[in-house]
C-alpha positions as a printed Julia matrix, in Angstrom:
296×3 Matrix{Float64}:
   2.92    1.32   15.65
  -0.12    1.48   17.29
  -2.28   -1.72   16.33
   0.95   -3.18   17.09
   1.31   -1.78   20.61
  -2.56   -2.83   20.92
  -1.23   -6.05   21.19
   1.03   -5.9    23.66
   4.43   -5.47   21.55
   6.82   -3.29   22.05
   6.65   -1.24   18.9
   8.45    2.39   17.14
   8.55    3.3    13.84
  12.38    5.25   13.36
  12.04    7.27   10.26
  15.09    8.94    7.99
  12.68   12.34    7.38
   8.38   12.33    7.96
   6.12   11.66    5.09
   5.35   14.57    3.45
   1.86   13.93    3.56
   1.61   12.28    7.0
   3.53   14.87    8.88
   3.97   13.04   12.47
   3.58   10.17   11.92
   6.59    8.29   13.47
   8.34    7.79   17.08
  12.06    8.45   15.86
  12.76   11.4    13.54
  15.84   11.17   12.53
  16.05   13.93   10.55
  18.87   13.15    8.5
  20.79   15.48    6.9
  20.11   15.93    3.82
  23.41   16.1     1.68
  26.15   14.31    2.34
  27.08   11.06    2.39
  29.13   10.69    5.48
  26.87   12.74    7.54
  23.89   10.79    6.75
  25.29    7.74    7.49
  26.78    8.99   11.12
  23.37    9.67   12.17
  22.44    6.26   11.12
  24.97    4.47   12.5
  24.81    6.57   15.98
  20.84    4.77   15.61
  21.82    1.53   15.33
  24.3     1.57   18.52
  21.84    3.12   20.16
  18.77    0.95   19.29
  20.42   -2.18   18.59
  20.69   -3.77   22.05
  17.23   -2.59   22.93
  15.26   -4.29   19.57
  14.69   -7.87   18.94
  13.14   -7.86   15.65
  13.61   -4.71   13.13
  11.36   -4.67   10.87
  12.72   -2.77    7.58
  10.7    -0.91    4.85
  11.15   -0.49    0.79
  14.06   -2.69    0.33
  16.26    0.36    2.98
  17.74   -0.59    6.43
  19.31    1.16    9.34
  23.07    1.66    7.97
  23.65   -0.24    4.37
  22.65   -3.63    3.87
  26.3    -4.7     3.28
  27.11   -4.41    6.94
  23.63   -4.45    8.65
  22.62   -7.58    8.55
  25.56   -9.41    9.6
  25.85   -7.11   12.66
  22.18   -8.01   13.11
  23.25  -11.58   12.91
  26.98  -11.32   14.92
  24.42  -10.16   17.43
  21.5   -12.47   17.19
  18.54   -9.88   16.74
  15.71  -11.32   13.9
  15.17   -8.93   10.75
  12.05   -8.72    8.0
  12.62   -7.09    4.93
   9.03   -5.6     3.78
   8.51   -4.64    0.44
   5.8    -2.16   -0.91
   5.93   -2.25   -4.79
   7.81    0.37   -6.4
  11.2    -1.53   -4.7
  10.93   -4.2    -6.28
   8.96   -3.0    -9.52
  10.68   -4.04  -13.08
  13.01   -5.11  -11.0
  15.97   -8.2   -11.86
  16.3   -11.53   -9.81
  19.35  -10.69   -8.98
  19.06   -7.56   -7.94
  16.78   -8.63   -4.75
  19.06  -11.44   -3.6
  19.47   -9.48   -1.0
  16.39  -10.26   -0.05
  17.53  -14.11    1.16
  19.72  -12.78    4.25
  16.98  -11.55    6.14
  14.88  -13.93    8.43
  11.43  -12.88    6.89
  10.66  -11.27    3.99
   7.08   -9.53    3.72
   5.33   -8.14    0.26
   2.06   -6.23    0.37
  -0.08   -8.8    -2.79
   0.38  -11.66   -4.74
   0.98   -9.44   -7.46
   4.41   -8.15   -5.89
   5.64  -12.29   -6.23
   6.06  -11.92   -9.35
   9.38  -10.34   -8.57
   9.92  -11.71   -4.94
   8.08  -15.28   -6.55
   9.31  -17.22   -2.62
   8.28  -14.5    -0.01
   7.67  -15.88    3.93
   4.2   -13.59    3.97
   2.08  -11.99    1.86
   0.8    -9.45    4.15
  -1.49   -6.35    1.86
  -1.44   -3.4     3.28
  -3.18   -2.07    6.31
  -6.0     0.65    6.83
  -7.11    1.66   10.34
 -10.97    1.26    9.71
 -12.19    3.47   12.38
 -10.87    6.09   10.89
 -12.78    5.29    7.4
 -16.41    6.18    7.78
 -18.13    4.64    4.77
 -20.61    7.59    2.07
 -23.83    7.22    1.75
 -23.72    6.87   -2.3
 -25.84    9.82   -3.98
 -28.06    9.53   -7.54
 -26.69   11.86   -9.97
 -27.73   12.59  -13.77
 -23.32   12.97  -14.3
 -21.61   10.17  -12.33
 -18.09   12.24  -10.66
 -15.52   10.23  -11.3
 -12.03   10.54   -8.96
  -8.48    9.89  -10.35
  -6.32   10.09   -7.88
  -2.79   10.2    -9.62
   1.04   10.76   -7.32
   2.55   10.43  -10.92
   0.02   11.77  -13.62
   2.21    9.39  -16.77
   2.43    6.71  -14.18
  -1.02    6.09  -13.52
  -2.56    6.54  -17.39
  -4.51    9.56  -16.4
  -4.28   10.51  -20.01
  -5.77    7.23  -20.65
  -8.78    8.22  -17.88
  -9.55   11.81  -19.69
  -9.86   10.5   -22.7
 -12.37    7.29  -21.49
 -14.14   10.27  -18.97
 -14.81   12.59  -22.42
 -16.84    9.05  -24.03
 -18.22    9.33  -21.45
 -21.49   11.1   -19.95
 -19.81   11.63  -16.0
 -17.2    14.71  -14.48
 -13.95   14.2   -13.83
 -12.21   15.42  -11.04
  -8.53   14.44  -11.24
  -6.95   14.9    -7.77
  -3.42   15.95   -7.96
  -0.42   17.46   -6.36
  -2.65   18.65   -3.18
  -1.81   17.89    0.84
  -3.43   14.65    1.43
  -6.72   16.32    3.69
  -8.21   17.76    0.41
  -7.05   14.6    -1.47
  -9.34   12.96    1.32
 -12.56   14.93    1.16
 -12.28   15.05   -2.64
 -11.97   11.49   -3.1
 -14.96   10.56   -0.73
 -17.57   12.71   -3.38
 -17.12   10.45   -5.65
 -19.51    7.95   -7.61
 -16.6     6.01   -9.1
 -12.66    6.18   -8.7
 -10.21    5.24  -11.45
  -7.08    4.17   -9.21
  -3.94    3.58  -12.05
  -3.91    1.43  -15.67
  -0.05    0.61  -16.02
   0.28   -1.55  -12.47
  -0.51   -4.84  -12.06
  -2.14   -4.02   -9.02
  -4.02   -1.82   -7.12
  -2.74    0.84   -4.39
  -3.09    2.4    -0.88
  -5.76    5.02   -2.78
  -8.28    2.04   -3.94
  -8.08    0.28   -1.03
  -8.84    3.82    0.65
 -11.44    4.28   -1.75
 -13.06    0.86   -0.87
 -13.01    1.34    2.94
 -15.24    4.82    2.23
 -17.73    3.09    0.26
 -17.2     3.72   -3.31
 -16.28    1.54   -6.83
 -12.79    1.16   -7.87
 -12.06    0.42  -11.15
  -7.86    0.13  -11.66
  -5.57   -2.66  -13.93
  -5.21   -6.08  -12.43
  -2.96   -9.05  -12.82
  -5.92  -12.03  -13.29
  -3.41  -14.07  -11.24
  -2.86  -12.19   -8.41
  -6.28  -12.02   -8.18
  -7.16  -15.56   -8.16
  -4.52  -16.74   -5.46
  -5.82  -13.38   -3.66
  -9.52  -14.35   -3.64
  -7.91  -17.96   -3.19
  -5.63  -17.1    -0.19
  -8.74  -14.75    1.56
 -11.8   -16.58    0.67
 -13.64  -13.59   -1.3
 -14.14  -11.96   -4.28
 -11.68   -8.55   -5.39
 -14.78   -6.88   -5.97
 -12.86   -4.34   -7.86
 -13.18   -3.87  -11.51
 -10.03   -4.38  -13.85
  -9.73   -2.55  -16.79
  -7.37   -1.89  -19.35
  -6.49    1.78  -20.76
  -7.87   -0.13  -24.05
 -11.2    -1.18  -22.53
 -11.91    1.89  -19.9
 -14.55    2.71  -21.81
 -16.32   -0.36  -21.63
 -16.19   -1.29  -18.52
 -16.71    2.31  -16.84
 -20.38    2.26  -19.05
 -22.17   -0.1   -16.52
 -20.89    1.58  -13.7
 -22.09    4.79  -15.55
 -25.61    3.77  -15.79
 -26.64    1.69  -12.74
 -26.57    3.77   -9.45
 -27.64   -0.03   -7.91
 -24.54   -1.72   -9.12
 -22.01    1.0    -7.89
 -23.87    0.77   -4.93
 -23.78   -2.97   -4.63
 -19.79   -2.48   -5.13
 -19.59   -0.36   -2.88
 -21.04   -2.25   -0.67
 -18.57   -5.45   -1.52
 -15.68   -3.01   -0.8
 -15.96   -1.97    2.14
 -17.11   -5.8     3.57
 -13.28   -6.81    1.3
 -11.5    -3.84    3.28
 -12.67   -5.18    6.38
 -11.67   -8.86    5.4
  -8.47   -8.04    3.81
  -7.0    -4.59    5.44
  -8.35   -4.35    8.28
  -5.51   -2.88   10.34
  -5.89   -4.59   13.62
  -5.94   -8.63   11.38
  -2.52   -6.78    9.65
  -0.69   -6.53   13.08
  -2.17   -9.95   13.78
   0.09  -11.67   11.04
   2.85   -9.13   11.76
   2.68  -10.96   15.5
   2.89  -14.37   14.31
   5.86  -13.15   11.6
   8.01  -12.1    14.55
   6.8   -15.03   16.74
   7.79  -17.67   13.87
  11.29  -15.8    13.21
  12.19  -15.33   16.96
  11.38  -19.05   17.26
């Protein structure tokens, strides 16, 4: 929101509840009742009545709208308000096409990566997640006999943690699995990493990988080759991430483990990549373009 405000947009972030790992990140907190659908709806409808006259474009995330989509979208159309639906990943991954048909009712539809076009083949725009890079100072690499590998899964099974542990037992490395700790502590631990492993089951990397590259860390994760090609064509630079699967993880890690120079090179390339692709101000510029296009 701050990046949009720097662009002259009167933008406010409304949340149902604050995120546990970023409890201060909101402008409007509805603090919905934890139980009772009707009680929740009463709060949400009051919010819609309050903010509908003040708002030109509603930018929704994660397949959610302020009140149920079946009524929220018609209300916006009737009042000549514009709407954008922004999918983030888990909200579309594995869904059937008919489950996501509702996306066509919005004035624009955004996905965060080219890998997501497997489920949303016709997005208005692909806008990668943004980071305020002023908060991410690259960490100078350290040469050590046993490199430190850091893996920070939000879900041990979904991120393939057992395969990471298995691979690291077969290499001369130390492994730090960062799980279930506050975000600030997690950041301090992965800032010490020599190599970062994101995940081994999904088609694209998450924000953890972006943050790691911002700190100048070489990143290993599972990537869809077609999405890599599309990303490189769209942004005009190489995706500097080592692509691996659970079956070839040891093979892909070994060169990084053995070469401090390779780790340094990929760290530099990763930082340059996030400056080009994930810089929050560039992402905000893209949002402004999208808002202007739907407003006509």
